[in-house]
Structure formats: structure tokens, C-alpha cells
C-alpha positions in Angstrom: 0.4 0.2 0.1 0.9 3.7 -0.8 0.3 6.9 1.2 0.2 9.9 -1.1 0.7 12.5 1.4 1.1 16.5 1.9 0.9 18.6 4.9 0.2 22.7 5.1 1.7 24.4 7.6 2.4 27.7 9.3 4.9 28.9 11.8 6.7 31.9 13.1 10.3 29.8 12.2 11.7 30.6 8.6 11.6 26.7 7.1 14.4 28.1 4.4 16.6 29.6 7.4 16.2 26.3 9.8 15.5 23.5 7.8 12.8 21.0 7.3 13.8 19.8 11.0 14.3 22.8 12.8 11.0 24.0 11.0 8.9 20.8 12.3 10.2 21.0 15.7 9.3 24.6 16.4 6.6 25.0 19.0 5.1 27.2 16.9 4.4 25.3 13.8 1.1 23.5 13.4 -0.6 21.3 10.5 -3.7 23.2 8.9 -4.4 20.4 6.7 -3.3 16.9 5.7 -4.3 15.5 2.5 -4.0 12.0 1.7 -4.9 9.5 -0.9 -4.5 5.3 -0.5 -3.1 3.3 -3.6 -3.6 0.0 -3.8 -2.6 -2.3 -6.8 -2.2 1.0 -8.9 -5.9 2.1 -7.6 -5.9 5.1 -5.4 -9.0 6.3 -3.2 -10.1 9.6 -3.4 -8.3 12.5 -1.9 -8.9 12.7 2.1 -8.5 15.5 4.1 -7.7 16.4 7.8 -8.0 20.1 9.5 -7.5 21.2 13.1 -10.1 20.4 15.2 -11.1 17.3 13.6 -10.7 13.4 15.6 -7.2 11.8 14.5 -6.9 10.4 11.4 -7.1 6.9 12.0 -7.3 5.8 8.2 -4.1 7.5 7.8 -2.5 7.0 11.0 -3.2 3.0 10.7 -1.9 3.4 6.9 1.6 4.6 8.1 1.3 2.0 10.9 1.5 -0.9 8.9 4.2 0.2 7.1 2.6 1.8 3.9 5.2 3.5 1.7 4.5 7.1 2.2 4.6 9.3 -1.4 5.2 13.2 -1.2 6.3 15.5 -3.4 8.5 17.2 -0.5 9.4 14.1 0.9 11.8 14.7 3.9 9.1 17.7 4.7 6.5 15.3 5.3 8.6 12.9 7.3 9.4 15.5 9.8 6.2 17.1 10.1 5.1 13.8 11.1 7.4 12.9 13.4 7.9 16.0 14.8 
């Protein structure tokens, strides 16, 4: 299974000055929206989203926990945001 993932965030930290990991770890950094779709056997689900205030996106969390491959345009950024 693959998860195509994208985060949109905001922060007081300038990502171009601090880099993805410092940005992700900064206390002011917050996720505004996460969008993803699942892909199995070449078939993609519809795009799903999570915004601040929604309950945890169980489908996304479970897919990642089960070892799904994460596909992202700027993978290092998404990795840092996911982990911090």
C-alpha cells in the first residue's frame, strides 16, 4: 500500500533559514491541513483531508503504522512534520 501525503503548515520559524527538521520541531509550527489518498494495486482512493479540530485521521495513522510507503513531493518535509 502507498499513501500519497501532503501537509500544509504555518510557523513563526522560517523553513528556509532553519530547515525542515528545525521548522517541524519549532513550538509555533502547526499543521493546518493534511491531504492524502491511499493506493493499492495501482488504484487510488479519493483524496481525503484532515484539518485542525478534526479527530485523529485513523485511516492515515493506521496505514502508516502498518508500513505503507509514503509518497510525497517534498518527502523530507513531510517526514519531519509527521515525526515532530
